[in-house]
BASE-191802 format. One record per atom (N, C-alpha, C, O): residue number from 1; atom name; x, z, y. Coordinates in nm, 4 decimals, m for minus. Layout:
BEGIN
VOZA   num   atomo          X          Z          Y
VOZA   NUM      CA          X          Z          Y
...
END
This chain:
BEGIN
VOZA   num   atomo          X          Z          Y
VOZA     1       N     2.9174    m4.0280     4.6788
VOZA     1      CA     2.8213    m4.0107     4.5300
VOZA     1       C     2.9246    m3.8764     4.4363
VOZA     1       O     3.0476    m3.8711     4.4333
VOZA     2       N     2.8610    m3.8141     4.3922
VOZA     2      CA     2.8925    m3.7505     4.2846
VOZA     2       C     2.9261    m3.7831     4.1503
VOZA     2       O     2.8334    m3.8356     4.0885
VOZA     3       N     3.0472    m3.7647     4.0784
VOZA     3      CA     3.0501    m3.8247     3.9441
VOZA     3       C     3.1306    m3.7095     3.8710
VOZA     3       O     3.2006    m3.6216     3.9212
VOZA     4       N     3.0971    m3.7380     3.7212
VOZA     4      CA     3.1758    m3.6295     3.6388
VOZA     4       C     3.2604    m3.7245     3.5408
VOZA     4       O     3.2506    m3.8436     3.5115
VOZA     5       N     3.3583    m3.6088     3.4978
VOZA     5      CA     3.4416    m3.6784     3.3918
VOZA     5       C     3.4538    m3.5683     3.2975
VOZA     5       O     3.5107    m3.4668     3.3375
VOZA     6       N     3.4029    m3.5733     3.1615
VOZA     6      CA     3.4255    m3.4480     3.0689
VOZA     6       C     3.5536    m3.5144     2.9519
VOZA     6       O     3.5516    m3.6276     2.9034
VOZA     7       N     3.6421    m3.4240     2.9309
VOZA     7      CA     3.7427    m3.4534     2.8389
VOZA     7       C     3.7056    m3.4538     2.7100
VOZA     7       O     3.5996    m3.3922     2.6988
VOZA     8       N     3.7323    m3.4821     2.6401
VOZA     8      CA     3.7271    m3.5128     2.4708
VOZA     8       C     3.7483    m3.3604     2.4439
VOZA     8       O     3.6569    m3.2944     2.3944
VOZA     9       N     3.8373    m3.3187     2.4680
VOZA     9      CA     3.8384    m3.1594     2.4133
VOZA     9       C     3.7386    m3.0867     2.4850
VOZA     9       O     3.6693    m3.0258     2.4036
VOZA    10       N     3.6942    m3.0630     2.6260
VOZA    10      CA     3.5880    m3.0077     2.6649
VOZA    10       C     3.4617    m3.0348     2.6019
VOZA    10       O     3.3842    m2.9408     2.5842
VOZA    11       N     3.4224    m3.1839     2.5557
VOZA    11      CA     3.3390    m3.2104     2.4909
VOZA    11       C     3.2914    m3.1587     2.3576
VOZA    11       O     3.1796    m3.1259     2.3178
VOZA    12       N     3.4172    m3.1616     2.2975
VOZA    12      CA     3.4254    m3.0792     2.1356
VOZA    12       C     3.3995    m2.9233     2.1470
VOZA    12       O     3.3423    m2.8647     2.0550
VOZA    13       N     3.4523    m2.8409     2.2880
VOZA    13      CA     3.3966    m2.7224     2.3101
VOZA    13       C     3.2766    m2.6758     2.3010
VOZA    13       O     3.2368    m2.5841     2.2292
VOZA    14       N     3.1908    m2.7712     2.4105
VOZA    14      CA     3.0557    m2.7813     2.4282
VOZA    14       C     2.9721    m2.7898     2.2599
VOZA    14       O     2.8739    m2.7302     2.2157
VOZA    15       N     3.0336    m2.8580     2.2199
VOZA    15      CA     2.9531    m2.8855     2.0583
VOZA    15       C     2.9918    m2.7786     1.9688
VOZA    15       O     2.9044    m2.7299     1.8970
VOZA    16       N     3.1372    m2.7256     1.9616
VOZA    16      CA     3.1667    m2.6427     1.8588
VOZA    16       C     3.1641    m2.4954     1.8802
VOZA    16       O     3.1365    m2.4129     1.7931
VOZA    17       N     3.2005    m2.4655     2.0252
VOZA    17      CA     3.1980    m2.3448     2.0458
VOZA    17       C     3.0641    m2.2619     2.1069
VOZA    17       O     3.0208    m2.1502     2.0789
VOZA    18       N     3.0090    m2.3822     2.2192
VOZA    18      CA     2.8781    m2.3488     2.2959
VOZA    18       C     2.7899    m2.3799     2.1787
VOZA    18       O     2.7004    m2.2963     2.1911
VOZA    19       N     2.7651    m2.4453     2.0810
VOZA    19      CA     2.7001    m2.4851     2.0027
VOZA    19       C     2.5983    m2.5541     2.0760
VOZA    19       O     2.4868    m2.5026     2.0675
VOZA    20       N     2.6063    m2.6371     2.1321
VOZA    20      CA     2.4805    m2.7308     2.2463
VOZA    20       C     2.4753    m2.8430     2.1134
VOZA    20       O     2.5563    m2.8698     2.0247
VOZA    21       N     2.3483    m2.8897     2.1447
VOZA    21      CA     2.3102    m3.0125     2.0576
VOZA    21       C     2.2803    m3.1209     2.1614
VOZA    21       O     2.2502    m3.1150     2.2806
VOZA    22       N     2.2976    m3.2151     2.0813
VOZA    22      CA     2.2685    m3.3261     2.1622
VOZA    22       C     2.1531    m3.3169     2.2389
VOZA    22       O     2.0602    m3.2364     2.2316
VOZA    23       N     2.1811    m3.4562     2.3495
VOZA    23      CA     2.0611    m3.4076     2.4399
VOZA    23       C     2.0247    m3.3127     2.5462
VOZA    23       O     1.9431    m3.3325     2.6362
VOZA    24       N     2.1047    m3.1930     2.5221
VOZA    24      CA     2.0911    m3.0628     2.6005
VOZA    24       C     2.1505    m3.0983     2.7313
VOZA    24       O     2.2383    m3.1833     2.7464
VOZA    25       N     2.0885    m3.0166     2.8383
VOZA    25      CA     2.1264    m3.0395     2.9617
VOZA    25       C     2.2213    m2.9445     3.0204
VOZA    25       O     2.1794    m2.8303     3.0016
VOZA    26       N     2.3464    m2.9463     3.0919
VOZA    26      CA     2.4247    m2.8472     3.1066
VOZA    26       C     2.4627    m2.8593     3.2783
VOZA    26       O     2.5445    m2.9349     3.3308
VOZA    27       N     2.3821    m2.7675     3.3371
VOZA    27      CA     2.4190    m2.7797     3.4890
VOZA    27       C     2.5373    m2.7205     3.5281
VOZA    27       O     2.5919    m2.6197     3.4832
VOZA    28       N     2.5737    m2.8021     3.6257
VOZA    28      CA     2.7113    m2.7837     3.7359
VOZA    28       C     2.6615    m2.7236     3.8695
VOZA    28       O     2.6082    m2.8038     3.9462
VOZA    29       N     2.6686    m2.6254     3.8996
VOZA    29      CA     2.6517    m2.5338     4.0137
VOZA    29       C     2.7161    m2.4664     4.1337
VOZA    29       O     2.7942    m2.3861     4.0826
VOZA    30       N     2.7232    m2.4584     4.2333
VOZA    30      CA     2.8007    m2.3792     4.3399
VOZA    30       C     2.7620    m2.2341     4.3053
VOZA    30       O     2.6439    m2.2017     4.3176
VOZA    31       N     2.8423    m2.1554     4.2679
VOZA    31      CA     2.8665    m2.0004     4.2348
VOZA    31       C     2.9701    m1.9068     4.3589
VOZA    31       O     3.0927    m1.9050     4.3696
VOZA    32       N     2.8955    m1.8564     4.4168
VOZA    32      CA     2.9610    m1.7587     4.5162
VOZA    32       C     3.0211    m1.6278     4.4579
VOZA    32       O     2.9564    m1.5399     4.4011
VOZA    33       N     3.1678    m1.6287     4.4830
VOZA    33      CA     3.2507    m1.5161     4.4328
VOZA    33       C     3.3238    m1.4352     4.5241
VOZA    33       O     3.4177    m1.3588     4.5018
VOZA    34       N     3.2559    m1.4688     4.6490
VOZA    34      CA     3.3342    m1.3962     4.7847
VOZA    34       C     3.4961    m1.4211     4.7960
VOZA    34       O     3.5571    m1.5003     4.7242
VOZA    35       N     3.5539    m1.3413     4.8964
VOZA    35      CA     3.6833    m1.3886     4.9002
VOZA    35       C     3.7019    m1.4900     5.0191
VOZA    35       O     3.6096    m1.5244     5.0929
VOZA    36       N     3.8465    m1.5388     5.0304
VOZA    36      CA     3.8767    m1.6581     5.1066
VOZA    36       C     3.8127    m1.7912     5.0490
VOZA    36       O     3.7497    m1.8682     5.1213
VOZA    37       N     3.8302    m1.8095     4.9344
VOZA    37      CA     3.7511    m1.9229     4.8793
VOZA    37       C     3.6342    m1.8772     4.7971
VOZA    37       O     3.6351    m1.8736     4.6740
VOZA    38       N     3.5318    m1.8421     4.8750
VOZA    38      CA     3.3746    m1.8116     4.8653
VOZA    38       C     3.3317    m1.8826     4.7433
VOZA    38       O     3.3221    m1.8194     4.6381
VOZA    39       N     3.3093    m1.9893     4.7476
VOZA    39      CA     3.2328    m2.0751     4.6309
VOZA    39       C     3.3507    m2.1344     4.5082
VOZA    39       O     3.4698    m2.1436     4.5381
VOZA    40       N     3.3119    m2.1625     4.4040
VOZA    40      CA     3.3698    m2.2068     4.2742
VOZA    40       C     3.2281    m2.2883     4.2243
VOZA    40       O     3.1121    m2.2854     4.2655
VOZA    41       N     3.3017    m2.3675     4.1073
VOZA    41      CA     3.2007    m2.4242     4.0410
VOZA    41       C     3.1669    m2.3644     3.9279
VOZA    41       O     3.2467    m2.3222     3.8441
VOZA    42       N     3.0356    m2.3586     3.9217
VOZA    42      CA     2.9802    m2.2766     3.7546
VOZA    42       C     2.9205    m2.3820     3.6472
VOZA    42       O     2.8799    m2.4935     3.6800
VOZA    43       N     2.9205    m2.3388     3.5317
VOZA    43      CA     2.8401    m2.4370     3.4455
VOZA    43       C     2.7430    m2.3344     3.3735
VOZA    43       O     2.7692    m2.2165     3.3498
VOZA    44       N     2.6140    m2.4088     3.3404
VOZA    44      CA     2.5176    m2.3265     3.2743
VOZA    44       C     2.4542    m2.4242     3.1745
VOZA    44       O     2.3979    m2.5295     3.2045
VOZA    45       N     2.4704    m2.3776     3.0602
VOZA    45      CA     2.4070    m2.4542     2.9255
VOZA    45       C     2.2830    m2.4144     2.8816
VOZA    45       O     2.2329    m2.4527     2.7759
VOZA    46       N     2.2232    m2.3257     2.9730
VOZA    46      CA     2.0642    m2.3015     2.9368
VOZA    46       C     1.9786    m2.3189     3.0121
VOZA    46       O     1.8794    m2.2461     3.0136
VOZA    47       N     1.9979    m2.4361     3.1070
VOZA    47      CA     1.9012    m2.4546     3.2540
VOZA    47       C     1.8455    m2.6204     3.2270
VOZA    47       O     1.9095    m2.7103     3.1725
VOZA    48       N     1.7538    m2.6248     3.2643
VOZA    48      CA     1.6335    m2.7526     3.2797
VOZA    48       C     1.6623    m2.8009     3.4410
VOZA    48       O     1.6662    m2.7216     3.5351
VOZA    49       N     1.6786    m2.9259     3.4506
VOZA    49      CA     1.6898    m2.9962     3.5480
VOZA    49       C     1.5032    m2.9427     3.6678
VOZA    49       O     1.3940    m2.9308     3.6122
VOZA    50       N     1.5175    m2.9285     3.7774
VOZA    50      CA     1.4167    m2.9058     3.8550
VOZA    50       C     1.3895    m3.0257     3.9594
VOZA    50       O     1.3044    m3.1146     3.9585
VOZA    51       N     1.4920    m2.9957     4.0484
VOZA    51      CA     1.5083    m3.1108     4.1450
VOZA    51       C     1.6580    m3.1708     4.1509
VOZA    51       O     1.7309    m3.1488     4.2476
VOZA    52       N     1.7006    m3.2527     4.0340
VOZA    52      CA     1.8243    m3.2746     4.0474
VOZA    52       C     1.8817    m3.3933     4.1406
VOZA    52       O     1.7982    m3.4794     4.1686
VOZA    53       N     2.0106    m3.4107     4.1923
VOZA    53      CA     2.0660    m3.4909     4.2806
VOZA    53       C     2.1638    m3.5868     4.1854
VOZA    53       O     2.2383    m3.6722     4.2336
VOZA    54       N     2.1534    m3.5629     4.0606
VOZA    54      CA     2.2497    m3.6447     3.9654
VOZA    54       C     2.2200    m3.5809     3.8213
VOZA    54       O     2.2341    m3.4623     3.7914
VOZA    55       N     2.1783    m3.6796     3.7425
VOZA    55      CA     2.1789    m3.6394     3.6055
VOZA    55       C     2.3024    m3.7549     3.5466
VOZA    55       O     2.2724    m3.8734     3.5614
VOZA    56       N     2.4276    m3.7264     3.4863
VOZA    56      CA     2.4485    m3.7981     3.3954
VOZA    56       C     2.4997    m3.7441     3.2749
VOZA    56       O     2.5476    m3.6331     3.2519
VOZA    57       N     2.4773    m3.8630     3.1870
VOZA    57      CA     2.4983    m3.8162     3.0350
VOZA    57       C     2.6370    m3.8927     2.9888
VOZA    57       O     2.6821    m4.0063     3.0038
VOZA    58       N     2.6857    m3.7588     2.9182
VOZA    58      CA     2.8440    m3.7928     2.8809
VOZA    58       C     2.8441    m3.7547     2.7408
VOZA    58       O     2.8108    m3.6371     2.7266
VOZA    59       N     2.8707    m3.8160     2.6320
VOZA    59      CA     2.8985    m3.7690     2.4743
VOZA    59       C     2.7765    m3.6708     2.4666
VOZA    59       O     2.7855    m3.5489     2.4518
VOZA    60       N     2.6553    m3.7472     2.4796
VOZA    60      CA     2.5108    m3.6804     2.3881
VOZA    60       C     2.5012    m3.5841     2.5090
VOZA    60       O     2.3953    m3.5320     2.4738
VOZA    61       N     2.5279    m3.5285     2.6108
VOZA    61      CA     2.4806    m3.4141     2.7008
VOZA    61       C     2.4542    m3.4822     2.8073
VOZA    61       O     2.4953    m3.5953     2.8333
VOZA    62       N     2.3584    m3.3889     2.8959
VOZA    62      CA     2.2992    m3.4346     3.0410
VOZA    62       C     2.3720    m3.3467     3.1337
VOZA    62       O     2.3369    m3.2300     3.1513
VOZA    63       N     2.4802    m3.4040     3.1977
VOZA    63      CA     2.5119    m3.2862     3.2949
VOZA    63       C     2.4406    m3.3012     3.4228
VOZA    63       O     2.4040    m3.4175     3.4399
VOZA    64       N     2.4088    m3.2196     3.5195
VOZA    64      CA     2.3357    m3.2292     3.6336
VOZA    64       C     2.3812    m3.1263     3.7501
VOZA    64       O     2.4495    m3.0246     3.7387
VOZA    65       N     2.3212    m3.1850     3.8686
VOZA    65      CA     2.3635    m3.1155     3.9669
VOZA    65       C     2.2148    m3.1072     4.0533
VOZA    65       O     2.1398    m3.2037     4.0677
VOZA    66       N     2.1934    m2.9873     4.1001
VOZA    66      CA     2.0575    m2.9721     4.1597
VOZA    66       C     2.0606    m3.0358     4.3156
VOZA    66       O     2.1733    m3.0357     4.3651
VOZA    67       N     1.9761    m3.0785     4.3819
VOZA    67      CA     2.0002    m3.1140     4.5143
VOZA    67       C     2.0634    m2.9780     4.6085
VOZA    67       O     2.1456    m2.9908     4.6992
VOZA    68       N     2.0198    m2.8832     4.5751
VOZA    68      CA     2.0418    m2.7467     4.6260
VOZA    68       C     2.1967    m2.7086     4.6153
VOZA    68       O     2.2598    m2.6456     4.7002
VOZA    69       N     2.2435    m2.7569     4.5001
VOZA    69      CA     2.3975    m2.7615     4.4894
VOZA    69       C     2.5077    m2.8753     4.5215
VOZA    69       O     2.6305    m2.8750     4.5127
VOZA    70       N     2.4137    m2.9733     4.5622
VOZA    70      CA     2.4895    m3.1062     4.5822
VOZA    70       C     2.5691    m3.0959     4.7165
VOZA    70       O     2.6468    m3.1893     4.7364
VOZA    71       N     2.5637    m3.0094     4.8009
VOZA    71      CA     2.6707    m3.0050     4.9057
VOZA    71       C     2.7983    m2.9831     4.8840
VOZA    71       O     2.8851    m3.0294     4.9580
VOZA    72       N     2.8354    m2.8761     4.7316
VOZA    72      CA     3.0022    m2.8744     4.7084
VOZA    72       C     3.0419    m2.9598     4.6557
VOZA    72       O     3.1639    m2.9566     4.6399
VOZA    73       N     2.9778    m3.0649     4.6071
VOZA    73      CA     3.0326    m3.1813     4.5059
VOZA    73       C     3.0104    m3.3077     4.6100
VOZA    73       O     3.0291    m3.4192     4.5612
VOZA    74       N     2.9778    m3.3015     4.7289
VOZA    74      CA     2.9332    m3.4527     4.7568
VOZA    74       C     3.0666    m3.5224     4.7944
VOZA    74       O     3.1666    m3.4763     4.8494
VOZA    75       N     3.0347    m3.6657     4.7420
VOZA    75      CA     3.1409    m3.7776     4.7370
VOZA    75       C     3.2872    m3.7118     4.6644
VOZA    75       O     3.4005    m3.7257     4.7103
VOZA    76       N     3.2499    m3.6383     4.5407
VOZA    76      CA     3.3500    m3.6054     4.5002
VOZA    76       C     3.3608    m3.6132     4.3176
VOZA    76       O     3.2527    m3.6059     4.2592
VOZA    77       N     3.4764    m3.6264     4.2395
VOZA    77      CA     3.4687    m3.6495     4.1158
VOZA    77       C     3.5134    m3.4936     4.0833
VOZA    77       O     3.6015    m3.4216     4.1303
VOZA    78       N     3.4212    m3.4762     3.9903
VOZA    78      CA     3.4450    m3.3412     3.9149
VOZA    78       C     3.4984    m3.3793     3.7602
VOZA    78       O     3.4417    m3.4628     3.6898
VOZA    79       N     3.6092    m3.3086     3.7224
VOZA    79      CA     3.6837    m3.3328     3.6148
VOZA    79       C     3.6702    m3.2369     3.5141
VOZA    79       O     3.7540    m3.1490     3.5342
VOZA    80       N     3.5943    m3.2108     3.4021
VOZA    80      CA     3.6019    m3.1192     3.3176
VOZA    80       C     3.6767    m3.1182     3.2222
VOZA    80       O     3.7069    m3.2238     3.1667
VOZA    81       N     3.7275    m2.9899     3.1779
VOZA    81      CA     3.8478    m3.0271     3.0834
VOZA    81       C     3.8532    m2.8931     2.9860
VOZA    81       O     3.7713    m2.8087     3.0225
VOZA    82       N     3.9284    m2.8560     2.8744
VOZA    82      CA     3.9209    m2.7416     2.8073
VOZA    82       C     4.0837    m2.7425     2.7292
VOZA    82       O     4.1352    m2.8426     2.6795
VOZA    83       N     4.1330    m2.6322     2.7332
VOZA    83      CA     4.2399    m2.5900     2.6798
VOZA    83       C     4.2382    m2.5585     2.4947
VOZA    83       O     4.1460    m2.5349     2.4167
VOZA    84       N     4.3480    m2.5688     2.4816
VOZA    84      CA     4.3274    m2.5316     2.3073
VOZA    84       C     4.2991    m2.3763     2.2580
VOZA    84       O     4.3008    m2.3433     2.1394
VOZA    85       N     4.2688    m2.2722     2.3848
VOZA    85      CA     4.1813    m2.1629     2.3729
VOZA    85       C     4.0213    m2.1559     2.4228
VOZA    85       O     3.9537    m2.0545     2.4399
VOZA    86       N     3.9875    m2.2777     2.4385
VOZA    86      CA     3.8271    m2.2862     2.4688
VOZA    86       C     3.8201    m2.2675     2.5932
VOZA    86       O     3.7046    m2.2636     2.6356
VOZA    87       N     3.9266    m2.2501     2.6918
VOZA    87      CA     3.8833    m2.1922     2.8388
VOZA    87       C     3.9134    m2.3374     2.9017
VOZA    87       O     4.0057    m2.4177     2.8881
VOZA    88       N     3.7729    m2.3345     2.9902
VOZA    88      CA     3.7343    m2.4617     3.0466
VOZA    88       C     3.8363    m2.4561     3.1786
VOZA    88       O     3.8989    m2.3525     3.2011
VOZA    89       N     3.8494    m2.5720     3.2635
VOZA    89      CA     3.9078    m2.5964     3.3826
VOZA    89       C     3.8315    m2.7201     3.4598
VOZA    89       O     3.7860    m2.8207     3.4054
VOZA    90       N     3.8289    m2.6885     3.5976
VOZA    90      CA     3.7629    m2.7922     3.6434
VOZA    90       C     3.8262    m2.8077     3.7705
VOZA    90       O     3.8382    m2.7178     3.8538
VOZA    91       N     3.8734    m2.9463     3.7839
VOZA    91      CA     3.9272    m2.9925     3.8971
VOZA    91       C     3.8449    m3.1086     3.9518
VOZA    91       O     3.7852    m3.1953     3.8879
VOZA    92       N     3.8567    m3.0878     4.1146
VOZA    92      CA     3.7593    m3.1687     4.1847
VOZA    92       C     3.8486    m3.2612     4.2644
VOZA    92       O     3.9381    m3.2116     4.3328
VOZA    93       N     3.8334    m3.3712     4.2610
VOZA    93      CA     3.9313    m3.4770     4.3338
VOZA    93       C     3.8390    m3.5385     4.4678
VOZA    93       O     3.7239    m3.5686     4.4360
VOZA    94       N     3.8635    m3.5536     4.5662
VOZA    94      CA     3.8315    m3.5899     4.6458
VOZA    94       C     3.8418    m3.7594     4.6835
VOZA    94       O     3.7978    m3.8017     4.7904
END
């Protein structure tokens, strides 16, 4: 089962830097980047769920993963954090 943890700093950045409104959807998806580690995790704040594998509400935002992207996060905990410069970090725990 996929689950998310969003730090207070990341939540504040979504509100203040990304200017997201409460109730807005945030898509977590598999992103192809090539190289030896061909995939990474992307964040899209302008998407609407079509066929979600998971929707989890955190701090007023609805984080979701589409079924087509669920393979990259299967049975994992995704931790989204943000540093003091507003740069996001994503940690995946198995």
